[in-house]
TITOR-279232 format. One line per 10 residues: their letters; for each residue x, y, z of N, C-alpha, C. Coordinates in pm, whole numbers, plus 50000, padded with zeros to 5 digits. Layout:
BEGIN
A	X Y Z X Y Z X Y Z  ...;
***
This chain:
BEGIN
XXXXXXXXXX	65613 41051 36114 65642 40980 36239 65567 41041 36356  65565 41179 36358 65495 41247 36466 65346 41215 36460  65292 41204 36339 65151 41171 36325 65118 41035 36380  65208 40936 36355 65184 40802 36408 65184 40801 36560  65278 40876 36623 65285 40884 36769 65159 40946 36827  65108 41052 36760 64985 41116 36807 64868 41018 36803  64860 40940 36692 64752 40842 36681 64759 40737 36791  64885 40694 36823 64902 40593 36930 64857 40648 37064  64898 40774 37094 64860 40836 37222 64709 40852 37232  64648 40899 37121 64502 40916 37121 64432 40783 37141;
XXXXXXXXXX	64481 40676 37076 64422 40543 37089 64430 40493 37233  64551 40510 37293 64567 40465 37431 64479 40544 37527  64465 40675 37500 64383 40759 37587 64239 40715 37582  64185 40691 37460 64047 40645 37449 64029 40509 37513  64132 40424 37504 64125 40290 37563 64114 40297 37714  64194 40388 37779 64191 40403 37925 64060 40465 37970  64019 40573 37893 63897 40642 37934 63776 40551 37922  63776 40468 37819 63661 40382 37796 63657 40260 37884  63765 40231 37955 63770 40112 38039 63688 40134 38165  63591 40045 38192 63505 40062 38308 63519 39949 38409;
XXXXXXXXXX	63617 39860 38389 63636 39749 38481 63782 39706 38482  63815 39619 38574 63951 39564 38580 63942 39420 38627  64048 39345 38602 64059 39206 38645 64147 39201 38770  64096 39142 38877 64171 39134 39002 64280 39028 38990  64405 39070 39008 64518 38979 38989 64564 38913 39118  64540 38980 39233 64598 38929 39356 64521 38984 39476  64517 38905 39585 64462 38951 39713 64571 38940 39818  64606 39054 39878 64709 39057 39982 64642 39081 40117  64679 39002 40217 64622 39013 40352 64735 39038 40450  64715 39136 40536 64815 39166 40640 64746 39182 40774;
XXXXXXXXXX	64820 39155 40880 64767 39169 41016 64704 39044 41073  64698 38936 40995 64635 38811 41042 64742 38716 41095  64793 38745 41213 64894 38659 41273 64836 38525 41316  64708 38523 41352 64643 38400 41400 64543 38344 41299  64462 38430 41242 64350 38388 41157 64398 38333 41024  64348 38214 40990 64384 38153 40863 64325 38232 40746  64396 38230 40635 64357 38308 40517 64219 38268 40468  64185 38139 40471 64057 38095 40416 63938 38145 40498  63959 38170 40627 63853 38225 40711 63825 38369 40669  63929 38442 40633 63914 38581 40589 63848 38587 40452;
XXXXXXXXXX	63896 38503 40360 63842 38504 40223 63696 38460 40221  63652 38384 40323 63511 38342 40330 63418 38462 40342  63469 38575 40393 63386 38691 40420 63390 38797 40310  63466 38776 40204 63473 38876 40096 63406 38818 39971  63346 38905 39893 63267 38861 39777 63344 38870 39646  63474 38894 39652 63555 38896 39531 63667 38793 39544  63720 38750 39431 63831 38655 39429 63920 38685 39310  64038 38625 39310 64136 38646 39203 64075 38605 39069  64103 38688 38969 64055 38671 38831 63911 38718 38810  63848 38774 38915 63716 38835 38897 63729 38963 38817;
XXXXXXXXXX	63632 38992 38731 63623 39120 38662 63533 39210 38745  63588 39324 38787 63518 39413 38880 63495 39548 38815  63373 39596 38817 63341 39729 38766 63392 39834 38864  63450 39943 38808 63496 40051 38895 63380 40107 38978  63261 40110 38920 63145 40164 38990 63102 40077 39108  63150 39951 39113 63111 39859 39221 63214 39848 39333  63331 39913 39316 63439 39893 39414 63399 39940 39555  63325 40052 39563 63287 40103 39695 63201 40001 39770  63109 39935 39698 63024 39835 39763 63105 39713 39802  63197 39668 39716 63283 39554 39752 63361 39585 39880;
XXXXXXXXXX	63416 39706 39889 63495 39747 40005 63408 39750 40130  63291 39815 40120 63202 39829 40235 63155 39692 40285  63113 39605 40193 63065 39473 40233 63175 39390 40297  63295 39393 40239 63404 39313 40293 63444 39360 40433  63457 39492 40452 63495 39544 40583 63389 39510 40687  63261 39524 40652 63154 39496 40746 63146 39347 40779  63157 39261 40678 63153 39116 40702 63266 39072 40794  63384 39127 40772 63499 39090 40856 63482 39140 40999  63428 39261 41016 63404 39313 41151 63300 39228 41224  63199 39183 41153 63091 39107 41217 63131 38965 41256;
XXXXXXXXXX	63249 38921 41216 63300 38793 41268 63344 38806 41413  63361 38931 41461 63413 38960 41596 63556 38909 41614  63627 38890 41504 63768 38849 41511 63862 38968 41506  63812 39083 41460 63900 39197 41434 63843 39324 41496  63933 39411 41543 63893 39542 41593 63872 39641 41479  63960 39634 41380 63954 39727 41267 63987 39652 41139  63920 39691 41031 63946 39632 40900 63957 39743 40796  64040 39722 40696 64056 39819 40587 64079 39741 40458  63997 39770 40356 64009 39704 40226 64023 39811 40119  64123 39797 40031 64142 39890 39919 64179 39811 39794;
XXXXXXXXXX	64144 39866 39678 64188 39813 39549 64295 39906 39495  64409 39850 39455 64524 39930 39413 64573 39883 39277  64604 39978 39187 64664 39948 39057 64815 39951 39072  64881 39836 39059 65026 39827 39072 65086 39788 38937  65127 39888 38862 65190 39867 38731 65102 39781 38640  64975 39819 38635 64883 39749 38547 64819 39626 38606  64860 39584 38725 64799 39469 38794 64718 39520 38913  64591 39482 38918 64505 39527 39027 64512 39429 39143  64535 39488 39262 64552 39410 39385 64450 39457 39489  64386 39362 39557 64302 39393 39672 64384 39374 39799;
XXXXXXXXXX	64397 39480 39876 64475 39474 40000 64381 39479 40119  64388 39376 40202 64305 39365 40321 64395 39380 40443  64375 39488 40515 64456 39516 40633 64369 39497 40757  64417 39414 40852 64338 39375 40968 64412 39404 41097  64334 39432 41202 64391 39434 41337 64314 39331 41419  64381 39221 41454 64315 39114 41527 64287 39153 41671  64184 39091 41726 64153 39108 41867 64238 39014 41953  64227 39034 42081 64284 38939 42176 64185 38825 42191  64231 38700 42174 64139 38588 42162 64125 38501 42287  64210 38518 42385 64199 38441 42509 64144 38533 42617;
XXXXXXXXXX	64018 38511 42652 63950 38600 42744 63904 38527 42870  63966 38555 42986 63904 38514 43112 63801 38621 43148  63677 38598 43111 63572 38700 43117 63494 38690 43247  63498 38797 43326 63420 38803 43449 63278 38847 43413  63178 38770 43460 63038 38797 43425 62961 38828 43553  62882 38933 43546 62790 38967 43655 62650 38974 43596  62561 38883 43638 62426 38878 43584 62326 38904 43696  62229 38988 43667 62128 39025 43766 62004 38939 43747  61960 38870 43853 61842 38787 43844 61717 38872 43819  61723 38999 43850 61608 39088 43835 61592 39141 43694;
XXXXXXXXXX	61646 39069 43595 61627 39097 43453 61708 39213 43402  61733 39316 43480 61814 39428 43434 61871 39501 43555  61971 39583 43528 62043 39653 43635 61951 39746 43712  61861 39816 43641 61774 39915 43705 61683 39850 43809  61630 39729 43779 61545 39660 43875 61625 39612 43996  61747 39562 43971 61830 39516 44083 61867 39633 44174  61888 39749 44117 61934 39865 44193 61832 39907 44300  61705 39872 44280 61603 39910 44377 61626 39843 44513  61676 39719 44511 61699 39645 44636 61847 39630 44670  61931 39633 44565 62077 39615 44583 62107 39487 44662;
XXXXXXXXXX	62032 39381 44632 62047 39252 44699 62154 39170 44628  62271 39157 44689 62382 39089 44624 62361 38938 44613  62267 38884 44692 62239 38741 44678 62165 38710 44548  62115 38813 44481 62042 38795 44356 62131 38826 44235  62260 38806 44251 62356 38826 44143 62430 38696 44117  62449 38665 43990 62535 38553 43951 62673 38608 43918  62774 38552 43983 62912 38589 43953 62972 38475 43871  63021 38509 43755 63069 38403 43668 63206 38432 43611  63275 38324 43578 63400 38332 43504 63383 38245 43379  63386 38309 43265 63380 38238 43138 63515 38252 43069;
XXXXXXXXXX	63580 38140 43047 63710 38140 42980 63687 38107 42832  63704 38207 42748 63684 38190 42604 63817 38183 42533  63834 38080 42452 63945 38078 42355 63881 38097 42218  63868 38225 42180 63810 38257 42051 63912 38236 41940  63862 38218 41819 63949 38196 41702 64047 38082 41727  63999 37976 41791 64082 37859 41822 64137 37800 41692  64268 37772 41690 64339 37718 41574 64339 37814 41455  64298 37940 41479 64292 38038 41370 64177 38014 41275  64078 37933 41317 63968 37891 41229 63833 37944 41278  63835 38050 41357 63713 38111 41411 63633 38014 41498;
XXXXXXXXXX	63699 37913 41551 63634 37821 41643 63636 37880 41785  63541 37837 41866 63531 37886 42004 63534 37769 42101  63624 37778 42196 63632 37681 42305 63604 37757 42433  63503 37712 42507 63458 37791 42622 63437 37704 42745  63482 37755 42860 63451 37695 42990 63371 37794 43072  63267 37747 43143 63178 37835 43219 63178 37795 43366  63193 37895 43452 63192 37871 43596 63113 37984 43662  62999 37950 43725 62915 38051 43788 62901 38021 43937  62893 38129 44015 62870 38117 44158 62780 38232 44199  62692 38210 44297 62601 38314 44340 62459 38264 44332;
XXXXXXXXXX	62370 38341 44269 62230 38301 44257 62219 38163 44191  62297 38142 44086 62307 38011 44022 62450 37962 44031  62466 37838 44071 62597 37774 44069 62600 37681 43949  62697 37700 43860 62691 37630 43732 62831 37605 43678  62845 37491 43610 62969 37461 43540 62930 37404 43403  63006 37442 43300 62971 37394 43167 63082 37419 43067  63062 37368 42947 63158 37391 42840 63084 37401 42707  63152 37459 42607 63098 37471 42473 63213 37468 42373  63193 37397 42263 63292 37395 42155 63217 37418 42024  63254 37525 41956 63184 37563 41834 63280 37567 41715;
XXXXXXXXXX	63240 37498 41608 63318 37494 41484 63230 37553 41374  63251 37678 41334 63161 37739 41235 63174 37681 41096  63293 37628 41062 63315 37576 40927 63367 37433 40937  63273 37339 40937 63308 37198 40952 63331 37132 40817  63258 37176 40716 63265 37114 40584 63367 37186 40495  63408 37120 40389 63512 37172 40300 63469 37302 40233  63341 37313 40198 63294 37435 40132 63263 37547 40230  63294 37528 40357 63278 37629 40463 63133 37677 40474  63040 37584 40465 62899 37618 40481 62841 37557 40609  62883 37435 40643 62827 37367 40759 62912 37384 40883;
XXXXXXXXXX	62847 37396 40999 62917 37410 41125 62855 37323 41233  62926 37311 41346 62881 37224 41455 62911 37289 41589  62817 37273 41683 62841 37319 41821 62795 37209 41915  62877 37178 42014 62838 37086 42120 62861 37153 42254  62780 37117 42352 62795 37178 42483 62721 37100 42589  62757 37124 42715 62689 37061 42828 62708 37150 42950  62613 37144 43043 62624 37223 43165 62543 37158 43277  62583 37190 43400 62510 37145 43518 62503 37262 43615  62382 37291 43665 62367 37404 43755 62269 37375 43867  62283 37450 43977 62193 37437 44092 62149 37577 44137;
XXXXXXXXXX	62031 37584 44200 61980 37710 44254 61911 37684 44387  61912 37785 44473 61833 37776 44596 61714 37872 44591  61689 37929 44472 61575 38017 44451 61536 38008 44304  61406 37992 44276 61364 37983 44136 61244 38074 44111  61236 38123 43990 61125 38203 43941 61008 38109 43914  60903 38119 43994 60798 38017 43992 60661 38067 43946  60645 38197 43923 60515 38247 43880 60513 38398 43865  60402 38450 43812 60382 38594 43796 60254 38633 43868  60266 38731 43957 60151 38782 44031 60158 38933 44036  60047 39000 44004 60044 39146 43997 60153 39199 43902;
XXXXXXXXXX	60175 39124 43793 60271 39162 43688 60416 39161 43737  60443 39094 43847 60578 39087 43901 60616 38941 43923  60748 38916 43931 60799 38780 43943 60786 38728 44086  60737 38605 44100 60732 38536 44229 60843 38433 44236  60897 38411 44357 61007 38317 44375 60977 38221 44489  61032 38101 44477 61036 38005 44587 61182 37993 44628  61210 38000 44759 61349 38012 44804 61375 37928 44927  61498 37879 44937 61548 37813 45058 61689 37866 45081  61709 37941 45188 61838 38006 45211 61950 37908 45243  61914 37788 45288 62018 37697 45336 62040 37574 45249;
XXXXXXXXXX	61957 37554 45146 61970 37430 45071 61934 37451 44924  61983 37360 44842 61955 37362 44698 61813 37309 44675  61736 37381 44593 61600 37333 44565 61578 37305 44416  61678 37330 44331 61658 37307 44188 61790 37265 44124  61784 37160 44039 61900 37112 43965 61866 37106 43816  61964 37140 43734 61941 37136 43588 62066 37085 43516  62046 36981 43436 62153 36930 43348 62107 36947 43204  62201 36990 43119 62167 37014 42979 62281 36966 42890  62246 36903 42777 62344 36862 42676 62290 36900 42538  62373 36960 42456 62328 37019 42330 62416 36979 42214;
XXXXXXXXXX	62354 36950 42099 62423 36933 41972 62352 37020 41871  62428 37101 41799 62370 37199 41707 62445 37198 41575  62372 37196 41466 62432 37200 41333 62387 37327 41262  62479 37398 41198 62446 37521 41127 62479 37506 40980  62402 37575 40898 62422 37577 40754 62418 37721 40707  62532 37770 40659 62543 37909 40616 62550 37915 40464  62450 37978 40403 62449 37995 40258 62470 38143 40226  62573 38174 40149 62606 38313 40124 62668 38377 40246  62660 38510 40251 62721 38583 40362 62621 38610 40475  62493 38614 40444 62397 38669 40539 62288 38572 40582;
XXXXXXXXXX	62283 38453 40525 62176 38358 40556 62230 38242 40639  62162 38211 40749 62206 38105 40838 62086 38023 40883  62101 37891 40878 62001 37800 40933 62064 37718 41044  61987 37692 41149 62037 37618 41263 61938 37507 41299  61992 37387 41321 61914 37271 41365 61977 37223 41496  61895 37206 41599 61951 37169 41729 61866 37064 41797  61933 36980 41876 61866 36884 41964 61931 36895 42102  61847 36900 42205 61897 36921 42341 61825 36827 42436  61900 36775 42532 61843 36693 42638 61846 36772 42768  61734 36775 42839 61723 36847 42966 61678 36752 43076;
XXXXXXXXXX	61740 36766 43193 61701 36691 43313 61685 36792 43426  61559 36817 43467 61528 36915 43571 61472 36841 43692  61516 36881 43810 61462 36820 43932 61456 36924 44042  61363 36905 44135 61344 37003 44242 61330 36934 44376  61345 37012 44481 61327 36962 44617 61181 36980 44659  61150 36951 44786 61012 36949 44831 60946 37086 44825  61024 37194 44823 60965 37329 44818 60876 37348 44696  60905 37274 44588 60827 37288 44465 60715 37186 44452  60699 37096 44551 60602 36987 44540 60460 37038 44513  60419 37139 44587 60284 37191 44571 60265 37262 44437;
XXXXXXXXXX	60374 37305 44378 60366 37379 44252 60408 37294 44132  60431 37166 44151 60488 37083 44045 60399 37078 43921  60267 37067 43941 60177 37059 43826 60181 37188 43746  60177 37301 43814 60181 37430 43744 60317 37455 43682  60423 37412 43752 60557 37446 43705 60609 37348 43600  60598 37216 43626 60650 37113 43535 60543 37052 43445  60418 37062 43486 60311 36994 43412 60288 36852 43458  60347 36814 43574 60327 36680 43631 60337 36687 43783  60317 36577 43848 60321 36572 43996 60454 36518 44048  60551 36494 43959 60676 36428 43998 60777 36521 44063;
XXXXXXXXXX	60765 36651 44041 60867 36743 44090 60995 36737 44009  60988 36675 43891 61105 36665 43803 61057 36646 43660  61151 36662 43566 61112 36651 43425 61237 36623 43341  61226 36520 43256 61330 36491 43157 61265 36496 43019  61329 36569 42928 61268 36582 42796 61374 36614 42691  61335 36595 42565 61417 36632 42450 61355 36755 42385  61439 36852 42351 61394 36972 42283 61457 36978 42144  61377 37017 42047 61424 37036 41910 61407 37182 41870  61495 37229 41782 61484 37367 41737 61524 37380 41591  61450 37464 41520 61491 37507 41386 61488 37659 41385;
XXXXXXXXXX	61595 37720 41334 61609 37865 41334 61671 37909 41203  61606 38000 41134 61666 38058 41014 61671 38209 41031  61776 38270 40981 61788 38415 40992 61860 38474 40872  61822 38597 40840 61888 38678 40738 61938 38803 40811  62066 38821 40815 62125 38931 40892 62212 39018 40802  62158 39131 40757 62231 39225 40673 62247 39358 40743  62268 39353 40874 62292 39476 40950 62438 39520 40934  62457 39649 40923 62592 39701 40924 62633 39720 41069  62709 39626 41121 62749 39616 41262 62637 39552 41343  62659 39427 41385 62561 39357 41468 62556 39416 41609;
XXXXXXXXXX	62667 39474 41652 62677 39527 41786 62588 39650 41804  62595 39743 41711 62514 39865 41719 62478 39907 41576  62375 39845 41518 62343 39870 41377 62279 40006 41354  62316 40067 41243 62256 40193 41200 62190 40181 41063  62235 40085 40984 62175 40060 40853 62162 39908 40834  62073 39869 40742 62055 39728 40711 61924 39673 40764  61912 39541 40762 61791 39477 40812 61822 39338 40868  61729 39289 40948 61743 39159 41014 61607 39091 41015  61606 38960 40986 61483 38881 40997 61518 38743 41048  61438 38692 41140 61456 38553 41180 61321 38487 41209;
XXXXXXXXXX	61323 38355 41205 61205 38273 41233 61254 38150 41308  61193 38122 41424 61241 38012 41507 61123 37929 41558  61139 37797 41551 61041 37703 41607 61112 37618 41710  61058 37615 41831 61111 37530 41938 61005 37429 41980  61048 37305 41993 60960 37198 42040 61015 37145 42172  60943 37170 42282 60983 37123 42414 60908 36994 42444  60980 36881 42447 60919 36753 42474 60857 36691 42351  60858 36558 42347 60803 36485 42233 60689 36393 42276  60624 36428 42386 60510 36349 42432 60549 36210 42475  60489 36110 42412 60518 35970 42446 60649 35922 42386;
XXXXXXXXXX	60700 35991 42284 60824 35947 42219 60942 35954 42315  60956 36065 42387 61065 36075 42485 61016 36047 42627  60891 35999 42639 60831 35959 42766 60824 36074 42867  60813 36196 42815 60806 36312 42904 60662 36356 42929  60570 36313 42842 60431 36361 42845 60424 36513 42834  60529 36570 42776 60536 36715 42754 60535 36740 42603  60452 36836 42560 60449 36871 42419 60410 37019 42408  60513 37106 42402 60491 37251 42395 60566 37304 42273  60495 37375 42188 60553 37431 42066 60551 37583 42073  60666 37642 42053 60679 37789 42058 60734 37840 41926;
XXXXXXXXXX	60670 37943 41870 60713 38004 41744 60744 38151 41770  60863 38195 41730 60900 38336 41745 60955 38389 41613  60943 38520 41595 60997 38584 41475 61031 38728 41506  61139 38777 41443 61185 38914 41459 61207 38978 41323  61172 39104 41311 61211 39181 41192 61258 39319 41239  61373 39362 41188 61427 39494 41225 61481 39562 41100  61456 39691 41091 61498 39769 40975 61567 39896 41023  61682 39927 40965 61763 40043 41004 61790 40129 40881  61767 40260 40893 61784 40351 40781 61866 40474 40821  61954 40515 40727 62028 40640 40741 61953 40745 40661;
XXXXXXXXXX	61895 40844 40729 61815 40945 40660 61904 41044 40586  61986 41114 40660 62081 41208 40602 62178 41252 40710  62300 41278 40669 62404 41325 40760 62403 41244 40890  62360 41306 41001 62369 41239 41132 62235 41185 41181  62139 41170 41092 62004 41129 41132 61978 40985 41091  61926 40906 41186 61898 40764 41162 61763 40728 41222  61696 40631 41160 61573 40577 41217 61581 40425 41215  61504 40363 41304 61500 40216 41310 61362 40173 41358  61322 40055 41315 61195 39998 41359 61207 39848 41371  61128 39790 41459 61134 39645 41476 61000 39588 41519;
XXXXXXXXXX	60977 39462 41484 60856 39391 41525 60895 39253 41575  60829 39208 41680 60858 39078 41742 60727 39005 41768  60724 38875 41738 60607 38792 41761 60648 38667 41837  60565 38626 41934 60590 38507 42014 60457 38436 42036  60444 38311 41986 60316 38240 41993 60339 38096 42038  60254 38049 42128 60249 37907 42164 60127 37844 42095  60145 37724 42044 60034 37658 41975 59939 37586 42072  59981 37568 42198 59896 37505 42299 59839 37611 42394  59728 37580 42457 59667 37673 42551 59720 37655 42692  59736 37530 42735 59784 37502 42871 59934 37473 42866;
XXXXXXXXXX	60014 37563 42924 60159 37553 42915 60217 37553 43056  60296 37452 43093 60364 37457 43224 60445 37585 43238  60449 37640 43359 60511 37770 43378 60657 37771 43335  60726 37660 43349 60868 37653 43311 60890 37699 43167  60792 37684 43081 60809 37711 42938 60733 37835 42891  60665 37903 42983 60591 38023 42944 60686 38139 42916  60637 38235 42839 60716 38354 42809 60620 38464 42764  60675 38578 42733 60596 38692 42688 60687 38813 42676  60653 38921 42745 60734 39043 42744 60787 39068 42884  60910 39121 42892 60964 39156 43022 61109 39117 43043;
XXXXXXXXXX	61164 39032 42955 61305 38994 42968 61384 39058 42853  61423 38978 42753 61498 39035 42641 61409 39124 42555  61281 39091 42548 61186 39171 42470 61089 39239 42566  61077 39372 42557 60989 39444 42649 60955 39581 42591  60846 39638 42640 60809 39775 42606 60884 39868 42699  60963 39957 42643 61036 40051 42727 60937 40141 42803  60960 40150 42933 60865 40215 43023 60797 40115 43115  60802 39984 43074 60744 39876 43156 60854 39782 43205  60975 39830 43220 61086 39746 43265 61061 39677 43399  60987 39736 43493 60967 39667 43622 60873 39548 43615;
XXXXXXXXXX	60807 39525 43501 60700 39427 43497 60730 39310 43404  60664 39197 43433 60669 39078 43348 60526 39047 43304  60507 39024 43174 60375 38995 43120 60386 38869 43037  60333 38757 43091 60340 38628 43022 60204 38596 42960  60208 38518 42849 60082 38478 42787 60103 38380 42675  59992 38341 42611 59996 38244 42503 60049 38306 42375  60029 38436 42358 60078 38505 42239 60116 38648 42277  60225 38698 42219 60268 38835 42247 60321 38899 42121  60310 39031 42117 60356 39109 42003 60422 39237 42054  60528 39278 41986 60602 39398 42026 60646 39474 41902;
XXXXXXXXXX	60626 39606 41902 60674 39692 41794 60756 39806 41856  60872 39835 41795 60959 39940 41846 60995 40037 41733  60998 40166 41767 61045 40268 41674 61150 40352 41743  61247 40400 41666 61360 40470 41726 61416 40573 41627  61436 40695 41675 61507 40798 41599 61638 40829 41670  61747 40838 41594 61878 40867 41652 61939 40991 41586  62004 41070 41667 62088 41178 41615 62230 41154 41665  62323 41153 41571 62463 41124 41603 62530 41248 41662  62549 41248 41793 62615 41361 41861 62765 41360 41838  62824 41240 41845 62968 41224 41821 62986 41113 41719;
XXXXXXXXXX	63038 41146 41602 63062 41046 41499 63171 40950 41547  63170 40824 41501 63273 40728 41544 63414 40781 41521  63490 40782 41628 63628 40832 41622 63722 40726 41675  63832 40706 41605 63935 40614 41651 64036 40689 41736  64083 40624 41841 64184 40686 41926 64269 40577 41989  64382 40617 42041 64476 40524 42104 64488 40557 42252  64470 40454 42336 64484 40472 42480 64633 40482 42514  64679 40596 42562 64825 40619 42576 64895 40526 42674  64827 40485 42781 64895 40406 42883 64926 40263 42836  64851 40216 42736 64873 40080 42685 64902 40083 42535;
XXXXXXXXXX	64969 40187 42492 64996 40207 42350 65069 40087 42287  65155 40021 42363 65235 39911 42309 65151 39788 42277  65037 39769 42347 64952 39654 42323 64844 39691 42222  64876 39672 42095 64790 39722 41987 64652 39658 41987  64640 39535 42034 64509 39469 42035 64414 39531 42137  64468 39612 42230 64386 39674 42332 64387 39827 42323  64497 39884 42276 64515 40028 42285 64433 40107 42185  64406 40049 42068 64330 40121 41966 64183 40095 41985  64104 40201 41998 63962 40186 42025 63885 40292 41947  63752 40290 41962 63669 40389 41897 63562 40435 41995;
XXXXXXXXXX	63498 40547 41963 63393 40602 42049 63291 40674 41963  63163 40657 41996 63055 40730 41931 62944 40753 42032  62862 40856 42006 62755 40889 42100 62631 40931 42020  62513 40886 42068 62388 40911 41997 62280 40956 42097  62195 41048 42050 62075 41086 42125 61956 41018 42061  61867 40960 42143 61753 40883 42094 61621 40939 42143  61518 40927 42060 61380 40936 42107 61309 40813 42052  61215 40758 42127 61157 40629 42088 61014 40614 42137  60946 40518 42076 60812 40481 42117 60793 40332 42090  60742 40258 42190 60723 40114 42179 60576 40078 42206;
XXXXXXXXXX	60530 39970 42141 60395 39919 42160 60403 39769 42183  60319 39717 42272 60318 39573 42296 60181 39523 42338  60161 39392 42321 60034 39330 42360 60061 39184 42393  60006 39136 42504 60020 38996 42545 59882 38938 42571  59848 38833 42497 59718 38769 42513 59729 38649 42607  59641 38644 42705 59633 38529 42796 59489 38518 42845  59425 38407 42813 59287 38387 42854 59278 38369 43005  59180 38434 43066 59153 38422 43211 59275 38461 43295  59344 38567 43256 59460 38611 43333 59418 38701 43449  59487 38685 43562 59462 38771 43676 59556 38890 43683;
XXXXXXXXXX	59643 38905 43584 59739 39016 43583 59686 39130 43496  59695 39251 43548 59628 39366 43487 59687 39409 43353  59811 39369 43322 59873 39414 43198 59849 39319 43081  59787 39205 43108 59751 39114 42999 59629 39168 42924  59622 39133 42795 59506 39164 42711 59476 39313 42700  59579 39394 42703 59561 39537 42679 59686 39593 42610  59668 39702 42537 59779 39765 42466 59874 39830 42565  60002 39798 42554 60106 39860 42636 60181 39959 42547  60208 40076 42600 60271 40181 42519 60367 40261 42605  60487 40288 42553 60585 40367 42626 60662 40458 42531;
XXXXXXXXXX	60703 40573 42582 60786 40667 42505 60902 40711 42593  61006 40766 42530 61118 40812 42609 61229 40869 42525  61335 40906 42595 61453 40962 42531 61576 40919 42610  61692 40924 42546 61813 40883 42615 61936 40897 42529  62048 40853 42586 62178 40861 42518 62242 40723 42512  62306 40695 42400 62379 40570 42381 62527 40601 42364  62611 40527 42440 62756 40535 42424 62803 40403 42365  62878 40411 42257 62927 40292 42188 63078 40300 42182  63147 40194 42231 63293 40205 42236 63359 40069 42240  63464 40061 42314 63567 39960 42326 63514 39817 42322;
XXXXXXXXXX	63565 39734 42230 63532 39592 42221 63380 39568 42226  63306 39637 42139 63162 39619 42123 63080 39664 42243  63133 39753 42325 63062 39798 42444 62953 39898 42407  62831 39876 42462 62720 39968 42446 62664 40001 42584  62646 40130 42613 62584 40173 42738 62468 40265 42702  62347 40229 42748 62228 40309 42721 62174 40368 42851  62151 40498 42852 62084 40564 42964 61955 40625 42910  61842 40588 42971 61713 40627 42915 61618 40672 43025  61530 40766 42990 61418 40805 43074 61291 40774 42996  61206 40688 43052 61086 40642 42983 60961 40670 43066;
XXXXXXXXXX	60849 40685 42996 60720 40697 43063 60620 40609 42987  60539 40533 43059 60445 40443 42993 60303 40499 42994  60211 40426 42933 60072 40470 42917 60004 40493 43051  60050 40420 43154 59989 40432 43286 60050 40545 43369  60141 40622 43309 60200 40737 43377 60322 40707 43461  60371 40582 43459 60491 40548 43536 60615 40593 43459  60697 40673 43524 60821 40721 43463 60939 40663 43539  61051 40644 43468 61169 40588 43534 61294 40611 43453  61406 40599 43522 61538 40607 43459 61594 40466 43451  61645 40427 43335 61689 40289 43312 61828 40286 43248;
XXXXXXX	61906 40188 43290 62041 40169 43239 62049 40030 43176  62095 40023 43049 62104 39897 42977 62238 39888 42904  62271 39764 42859 62403 39742 42802 62398 39672 42665  62286 39684 42595 62273 39633 42459 62204 39738 42375  62214 39726 42241 62148 39819 42150 61997 39815 42171  61927 39928 42150 61783 39933 42180 61697 39850 42086  61738 39836 41960 61664 39756 41863 61763 39667 41788;
***
């Protein structure tokens, strides 16, 4: 009898030791008081009755937590696999964000805070109130109202449904806005922005209506198709510049714009990525010539690639490349672009460089001074959606390269290599907040201190 028991124990031991996978019996979700279960399950790559290798559990956990965080619906996520009396359960623990945000917006017309600080001209600030109802109906939908006053006076709305179809792949966004300005960016001279202004009257009106359809395949691939109607009109101040600005003598322009955008986003944290990669390709068509009776036909192609690597312990590197090309040579100023706004060579923040084609490359080394730490704000401890936060700090050194091609340009920064280097500190914290303080010097010897509020790459 004892021999039989020993054989049974040995058999069971070999069976357990040799087992390299398990069957998932159940998925338990907690903390989702608002968010529907199907929205959460859309972001995880496992389901009930899946056979999961023990060696793959760490990747399943990491991917699920990151995908859920990148929805911007949750402050914190935790995923674990647990053996409960022979039944394997996936437990997803969430802390939802606050979804009704009356968001106060301050936008600087001078492209960034550092440039505005030189003049401290409050008339060049847009003061806005954006009322966001995020995660509307618990379905990750967004309902937004926009109200701006200051440099631009604007009112608008947006309604976004990320999962319109039953298989949760197709989405829809609609929106409209109307805005007025008494000052407009009308040209570039000596690598700086020129403006036309009237202190007492409106000189520019803009109406826009947008319909956008999205198609999401898998977790990381997204395609977007959009059609937009624009109605732009100006007062007499722009009459002399109408041909250069609008491409006609009317002082106004109505046109249809089309867009196709595809992207692959496998960054770990879209807010401040340290690992992963990103690629996108976008084609914009402004005007359809005789079809929409605008006599406008401008095609713009842009593409981004970014790569993030964790070297070891607290060391990280990142690199990025950006391309912007117009297929036409003569482009009305309203549609021109280049380097100097969202894309720029660090060290050349005071300048704008427009052209028919532009290229930008960025490199970045980071050292993690303070690893991400969770903490609770004591004064608001009872409000869990606000009281629990995180903090991290990084030291950076970087080098950027850029080039903007423009035939017969009178601006000195066109058609030459732009290069800048620098160092700085990044603070990453509460509700996706990023604060960058940097000291940069460019190829021409100009040095400056700059303050920014988005990730460097």
